[in-house]
VOGU-3710 file (C-alpha; in Angstrom, 3 decimals, decimal comma):
1> xxxxxxxxxx> -40,486/-5,759/11,928  -42,299/-5,411/8,288  -40,742/-3,269/5,364  -43,606/-0,911/5,489  -43,051/-0,064/9,039  -38,985/-0,004/8,754  -39,986/2,579/6,173  -42,112/4,884/7,894  -39,649/4,757/11,259  -36,976/6,126/8,787
11> xxxxxxxxxx> -39,232/8,562/7,941  -39,892/9,844/11,250  -36,423/9,529/12,491  -34,602/12,735/13,722  -37,926/14,741/13,723  -40,260/15,764/16,261  -43,519/13,538/15,412  -46,702/16,146/15,358  -49,662/15,483/17,943  -51,272/12,433/16,622
21> xxxxxxxxxx> -54,437/12,359/18,617  -57,419/9,648/17,401  -60,528/11,478/15,955  -62,736/8,209/17,213  -61,932/8,640/20,764  -62,462/12,622/20,881  -65,224/12,136/19,021  -66,760/9,419/21,387  -65,627/11,275/24,472  -67,284/14,668/23,702
31> xxxxxxxxxx> -70,660/12,753/22,180  -71,081/11,043/25,624  -69,875/14,383/27,796  -72,468/16,369/25,780  -75,141/14,038/25,835  -74,153/13,589/30,033  -74,351/17,764/30,434  -77,772/17,590/28,844  -79,221/14,832/31,075  -77,681/15,548/34,066
41> xxxxxxxxxx> -79,154/19,292/33,529  -82,867/17,344/32,985  -82,237/14,939/35,730  -81,156/17,655/38,207  -83,394/20,562/37,388  -86,404/20,131/40,025  -84,215/18,683/42,621  -81,907/21,995/41,737  -84,936/24,648/42,215  -86,015/22,691/45,566
51> xxxxxxxxxx> -82,698/22,105/47,546  -80,878/25,705/46,167  -83,585/27,379/44,354  -81,285/27,543/41,369  -81,964/24,840/38,753  -79,184/24,698/37,134  -76,724/24,650/39,780  -75,955/20,973/39,323  -75,264/21,767/35,375  -72,944/24,762/35,955
61> xxxxxxxxxx> -71,105/22,107/38,721  -70,891/19,336/36,121  -69,601/21,943/33,315  -67,225/23,277/35,639  -65,625/19,779/36,639  -66,246/19,433/32,918  -64,290/22,201/31,927  -61,095/21,483/34,488  -61,180/17,589/33,830  -60,821/18,679/30,059
71> xxxxxxxxxx> -57,676/21,205/31,033  -56,443/17,841/33,478  -56,433/15,765/29,658  -54,829/18,469/28,041  -51,696/18,387/30,593  -51,540/14,520/30,622  -51,116/14,743/26,796  -48,282/16,146/26,963  -46,864/13,939/29,672  -44,326/10,483/28,580
81> xxxxxxxxxx> -45,973/7,628/29,026  -42,592/6,633/30,487  -43,200/8,923/33,371  -45,947/7,033/34,752  -44,177/3,908/34,485  -41,133/4,996/35,841  -43,266/6,434/38,932  -45,031/3,306/39,426  -44,174/2,475/43,058  -44,411/6,193/44,266
91> xxxxxxxxxx> -48,145/6,090/42,819  -48,982/2,779/44,608  -47,903/4,282/47,988  -49,616/7,585/47,131  -53,124/5,265/46,362  -53,070/3,661/49,474  -52,604/6,966/51,340  -55,535/8,345/49,377  -57,578/5,209/50,380  -56,504/4,969/54,215
101> xxxxxxxxxx> -57,363/8,812/54,781  -60,508/8,887/54,303  -60,837/6,305/57,256  -59,112/8,736/59,651  -61,477/10,171/62,060  -61,761/13,922/61,098  -60,705/13,723/57,804  -63,177/11,153/55,882  -66,598/12,806/54,838  -69,407/10,689/55,133
111> xxxxxxxxxx> -72,478/11,196/52,520  -75,354/8,229/52,758  -73,708/6,209/55,363  -70,296/5,635/53,363  -67,091/7,813/54,480  -66,005/8,021/51,076  -65,022/11,594/50,158  -62,740/14,122/51,247  -63,651/17,783/52,077  -61,430/20,552/50,153
121> xxxxxxxxxx> -63,225/23,877/50,962  -66,494/23,743/49,078  -65,744/20,648/46,972  -66,318/16,787/48,164  -63,693/14,556/46,443  -63,587/10,759/46,387  -59,990/9,999/46,587  -60,829/6,183/45,240  -61,344/7,438/42,095  -58,126/8,866/41,589
131> xxxxxxxxxx> -56,730/6,242/43,044  -57,894/3,580/41,080  -56,013/4,646/38,034  -52,709/4,705/39,918  -53,211/1,347/41,028  -53,910/0,343/37,931  -50,618/2,199/36,347  -48,887/-0,346/39,208  -50,369/-3,409/37,609  -49,262/-1,990/33,809
141> xxxxxxxxxx> -45,912/-1,565/34,951  -45,614/-4,619/37,229  -46,863/-6,629/33,769  -43,719/-5,184/32,214  -41,195/-5,688/34,584  -42,250/-9,316/35,714  -43,627/-10,884/32,531  -41,633/-14,247/32,728  -42,377/-14,464/36,160  -46,468/-13,882/35,228
151> xxxxxxxxxx> -46,096/-15,912/32,371  -44,843/-18,914/33,931  -46,014/-19,025/37,596  -49,091/-18,333/39,447  -46,948/-16,401/42,234  -45,959/-13,965/39,403  -49,800/-13,257/39,085  -50,540/-13,417/42,652  -48,587/-10,837/43,863  -50,210/-7,544/42,197
161> xxxxxxxxxx> -53,589/-8,870/42,962  -52,534/-9,244/46,779  -51,856/-5,763/46,790  -54,795/-5,033/45,037  -56,677/-6,791/47,652  -55,242/-4,993/50,058  -57,004/-1,754/48,342  -59,915/-3,626/48,200  -60,234/-4,091/51,915  -59,630/-0,573/52,317
171> xxxxxxxxxx> -62,369/0,496/49,846  -64,835/-2,434/51,881  -64,114/-0,181/54,614  -65,808/2,930/53,165  -67,978/0,617/52,595  -67,428/0,506/48,498  -68,388/-2,667/47,414  -68,818/-1,747/43,900  -65,155/-0,234/43,677  -63,398/-2,897/45,070
181> xxxxxxxxxx> -65,145/-5,377/42,257  -64,594/-3,146/39,358  -60,743/-2,737/41,300  -60,128/-6,479/41,339  -61,639/-7,238/38,013  -59,855/-4,541/36,078  -56,524/-5,435/38,020  -56,978/-9,466/36,876  -58,562/-9,045/33,343  -55,080/-6,740/32,537
191> xxxxxxxxxx> -52,564/-9,346/34,225  -54,476/-11,744/32,434  -54,083/-9,746/28,640  -50,515/-9,295/29,309  -49,535/-12,240/29,485  -50,848/-14,582/32,698  -51,869/-17,947/32,010  -55,295/-19,292/31,466  -54,897/-21,572/34,770  -54,248/-18,649/36,861
201> xxxxxxxxxx> -56,592/-16,541/35,561  -59,385/-19,104/35,910  -58,402/-20,137/39,841  -58,237/-16,553/40,521  -62,026/-16,280/39,284  -63,392/-18,855/40,775  -61,542/-17,563/44,628  -62,449/-13,858/43,529  -66,421/-15,394/42,975  -66,329/-17,369/46,072
211> xxxxxxxxxx> -64,992/-14,355/47,892  -67,588/-11,953/46,875  -70,848/-14,230/47,431  -69,306/-14,503/50,889  -68,911/-10,934/51,259  -72,211/-10,066/50,024  -73,894/-12,850/52,404  -72,006/-11,669/55,410  -73,513/-8,482/55,551  -77,010/-7,798/56,168
221> xxxxxxxxxx> -77,348/-4,573/53,647  -75,663/-6,222/51,284  -78,067/-9,044/51,510  -80,980/-6,956/51,104  -79,799/-5,261/47,768  -79,541/-8,516/46,526  -82,764/-9,809/47,426  -84,071/-6,435/46,810  -82,802/-7,228/43,244  -84,000/-10,712/42,331
231> xxxxxxxxxx> -87,208/-9,607/42,730  -87,749/-5,861/43,741  -91,790/-5,858/42,862  -91,879/-7,843/46,625  -91,607/-4,609/48,339  -91,671/-1,740/45,893  -92,327/0,668/48,411  -88,824/0,207/50,621  -86,155/-2,054/49,256  -86,793/-2,302/45,916
241> xxxxxxxxxx> -88,135/1,309/45,558  -85,164/2,913/43,697  -84,986/-0,361/40,950  -89,350/-0,269/40,778  -88,658/3,508/39,639  -85,929/2,730/37,479  -88,049/0,030/35,764  -90,626/2,561/34,847  -88,792/5,088/33,803  -87,411/2,968/31,369
251> xxxxxxxxxx> -90,684/1,114/30,292  -91,959/4,445/29,804  -89,382/5,488/27,640  -90,432/2,898/24,721  -88,866/3,623/21,367  -88,305/7,534/21,046  -89,262/8,405/24,500  -91,629/10,917/25,873  -89,022/14,073/25,044  -86,420/15,854/26,611
261> xxxxxxxxxx> -87,068/17,204/30,002  -90,317/15,498/29,981  -89,489/12,501/32,766  -91,558/12,154/35,404  -89,908/10,016/37,463  -87,130/12,289/38,032  -89,923/14,437/40,203  -88,914/13,038/43,571  -89,990/9,296/42,290  -86,411/8,056/41,345
271> xxxxxxxxxx> -83,721/8,622/43,783  -80,317/9,633/42,640  -81,903/10,586/39,374  -78,758/12,840/38,173  -76,281/10,078/39,663  -76,102/6,568/39,419  -79,978/6,590/37,833  -79,470/9,104/34,934  -79,180/6,009/32,756  -82,800/5,600/33,544
281> xxxxxxxxxx> -83,749/9,285/33,073  -82,059/8,961/29,692  -84,081/5,802/28,837  -87,207/7,603/29,655  -86,891/10,971/28,031  -84,775/9,692/24,700  -85,915/6,047/24,762  -84,298/3,161/23,431  -82,787/5,006/20,034  -81,005/6,784/23,127
291> xxxxxxxxxx> -80,380/4,231/24,642  -78,549/2,412/22,035  -76,766/5,438/20,897  -75,154/5,854/24,577  -74,168/1,674/24,406  -72,490/2,142/20,850  -70,404/5,420/22,130  -69,314/3,251/24,959  -68,674/0,685/22,957  -66,958/2,479/20,470
301> xxxxxxxxxx> -64,389/4,163/22,927  -64,014/0,310/24,718  -63,105/-1,328/21,499  -61,084/1,615/20,332  -59,001/1,244/23,540  -58,123/-2,680/22,702  -57,545/-1,917/19,626  -54,959/0,681/20,521  -53,486/-2,373/23,053  -52,941/-4,654/20,363
311> xxxxxxxxxx> -51,121/-2,266/18,066  -49,040/-1,377/20,824  -47,958/-4,891/21,527  -47,227/-5,538/18,195  -45,233/-2,012/18,218  -43,238/-3,608/21,108  -44,245/-0,735/24,006  -45,801/-3,794/26,420  -46,511/-0,703/29,363  -48,555/1,269/26,486
321> xxxxxxxxxx> -50,643/-1,705/25,868  -51,412/-2,417/28,949  -52,314/1,303/29,573  -54,673/0,998/26,830  -55,978/-2,408/28,096  -56,515/-0,755/31,597  -58,634/1,965/29,976  -60,902/0,056/28,250  -61,297/-2,657/30,037  -62,127/-0,577/33,466
331> xxxxxxxxxx> -64,612/1,867/31,419  -66,418/-1,346/30,025  -67,016/-2,946/33,510  -68,285/-0,117/35,230  -70,288/1,019/32,348  -71,561/-2,486/32,224  -72,453/-2,321/35,881  -74,193/0,825/36,124  -76,661/0,220/33,117  -76,966/-3,194/34,397
341> xxxxxxxxxx> -77,948/-1,710/38,037  -80,480/0,788/35,634  -81,831/-2,105/34,138  -82,456/-4,127/37,236  -80,207/-6,836/35,671  -77,235/-6,533/38,618  -77,744/-5,630/42,283  -77,974/-1,680/43,198  -74,104/-0,495/43,331  -72,837/3,216/43,945
351> xxxxxxxxxx> -71,111/3,761/40,503  -71,545/6,658/38,134  -71,835/6,112/34,674  -68,657/7,596/33,711  -68,786/10,813/31,445  -72,514/10,945/32,208  -73,465/10,751/35,334  -73,325/13,956/37,964  -70,361/13,628/40,079  -67,262/15,831/39,907
361> xxxxxxxxxx> -64,282/13,502/41,201  -65,063/10,818/38,569  -65,671/13,536/35,969  -61,987/15,060/36,797  -60,099/11,691/36,679  -61,861/10,125/33,826  -61,480/12,997/31,565  -58,050/12,894/32,809  -57,653/9,203/31,962  -59,009/9,662/28,419
371> xxxxxxxxxx> -55,666/12,371/28,299  -53,434/9,701/29,346  -54,804/7,256/26,766  -54,601/9,521/23,495  -51,074/10,151/24,776  -50,676/6,069/24,332  -52,256/6,516/21,078  -49,813/9,573/20,113  -46,771/7,616/20,784  -47,466/4,651/19,571
381> xxxxxxxxxx> -48,474/6,127/16,054  -45,429/8,342/16,779  -43,000/5,311/17,006  -42,620/4,505/13,448  -43,719/0,971/14,703  -46,974/0,776/13,197  -48,108/-0,402/9,965  -49,373/1,746/6,886  -53,126/1,695/7,411  -53,227/1,003/10,991
391> xx> -53,572/3,848/12,272  -57,020/4,706/10,704
//
């Protein structure tokens, strides 16, 4: 430990440190949250008027979810990180149960052909959103408890991936191909950052790539999506309809957009305009400037999370480091996939854009996870093991 860090630790000893929030994480989160509320309102207003006769019904629901999510973030901010490390086995069992319960006839609720939801009164809740966090907490705890095996043997790397593979199978049964890919990729990257060997990681990446290809090519539904992604203009009124409309929306935006609320594609042309394809509406209305702003906000959150992971590792707080890395990797992957789908760079997947897309389960869980990330930041900074100036 450096002299400056030792002095900081001695100053903090014997007294309760003040709550240390990362202003950059807070500002980026609020920026995405507010922009998301505006874009969900704009993208859904016509649909809401036609379906329910209330143009702001989706705004009301999203705003309520955001408020509850902020309360959840506040609660998570005061839960010690050690609690999640101790309860990781229970969280793993709970995650598997959540993923399995939606497959039970009569309990799971189907929407658009996928059984991913539980109906809780008037609300549909997607258990996989919560299960994902629980599974990644388990991966982080495993990486700390079995660090030597992880760093020296392929068995140490493969064991947690087998657990994630079982969870991915349950996701595929819903079916949720995109969610399964994000879960496995995030888990593998967190284990690699925690110390897994290059050869083990690359071997798993190779096997995973082959597995994804096999899964994609053994389903007629996924094959149609893949071919539509490669050439959406070959069938622009059927299999390529969603993607062509998204590309038209982004193309119309040009530099500064057509103006807030002036999107044409959201008027029954672009399906799921307020959920999976809200980014396309944002590009149409706010143009390249708005797109760059969103990309920068996501980039700030990802880089800030990875920086926090590095600081935690330097402070000898490995579980904190894994948790911060897990959030940053997950957020970056999910945002990349959603935006890639909107831009025609990736096959269509039913993944939300965190904090921007309409989705109550996604909003609640994402904000709760950010609350946990802020708790990690507080404990790392309050430990007194961070060199002066590193907290800025």
